C-alpha positions in Angstrom: 0.1 0.1 0.1 1.5 3.5 -0.8 1.7 6.2 2.0 0.4 9.4 0.8 2.2 12.6 2.3 1.4 16.4 1.5 4.5 18.5 1.3 4.5 22.3 0.9 8.0 23.8 -0.4 7.0 27.2 -0.8 9.7 29.6 0.3 7.6 32.4 1.9 5.3 30.0 3.6 8.3 28.4 5.4 10.1 31.6 6.1 6.9 32.6 8.0 6.6 29.7 9.8 10.3 29.6 10.9 10.0 33.3 12.1 6.9 31.8 14.3 9.2 29.2 15.9 11.8 31.3 16.5 15.7 30.7 16.4 15.9 29.6 20.1 13.1 26.9 19.7 14.4 25.7 16.0 18.0 25.5 18.2 16.3 23.5 21.1 14.7 20.9 19.0 17.9 20.2 16.8 19.9 19.5 19.9 17.2 17.1 21.4 17.7 15.3 17.8 21.3 15.6 17.9 21.2 17.6 14.3 23.6 20.9 13.3 21.4 23.9 13.5 19.9 24.4 9.8 21.6 27.0 8.1 19.9 27.3 4.4 15.8 28.7 3.6 15.5 26.5 0.8 16.5 23.2 1.8 13.5 23.3 4.6 9.8 22.0 3.6 7.0 21.0 5.6 5.3 17.9 5.5 2.1 16.4 6.5 0.7 12.8 6.9 -2.4 11.1 8.4 -0.9 11.5 11.9 0.9 14.7 12.1 2.6 17.5 10.6 6.4 17.9 10.4 9.0 20.6 9.8 12.0 18.8 7.6 15.3 19.4 6.8 17.6 18.3 3.8 20.8 17.4 5.3 23.8 16.4 3.3 23.1 12.8 4.7 19.5 12.8 4.2 16.2 14.2 5.3 15.4 14.6 9.0 12.1 15.4 10.8 13.1 18.5 12.8 10.1 18.7 14.8 6.0 18.5 14.9 4.1 21.6 13.6 0.6 20.9 15.6 0.7 24.6 17.6 1.7 26.0 14.8 -0.2 28.4 12.0 0.2 26.5 8.9 -0.1 27.8 5.2 -3.5 27.0 3.2 -1.7 27.0 -0.2 1.2 25.7 -1.9 0.7 22.1 -0.7 1.5 19.1 -3.4 0.3 15.4 -2.5 3.4 12.7 -2.8 3.1 9.0 -3.2 5.6 7.2 -1.1 6.4 3.6 -1.9 
């Protein structure tokens, strides 16, 4: 069975979300996951599955889900349906 996720790569929406999260909170989440602090805006995206919405970053060794976005305001437009196998 294929998993269906929705992804949002809109730079403006991601930038607004990161400003709402704040650098301190993002740094804290990265430390908990033992990940380096992300530096490039273009490598972020938002991913929504059946169970949760995540902030994702493409590191050099693969993509990592940095944090859950349950309590933040999500964008309405710019979502793409992706079928994972």
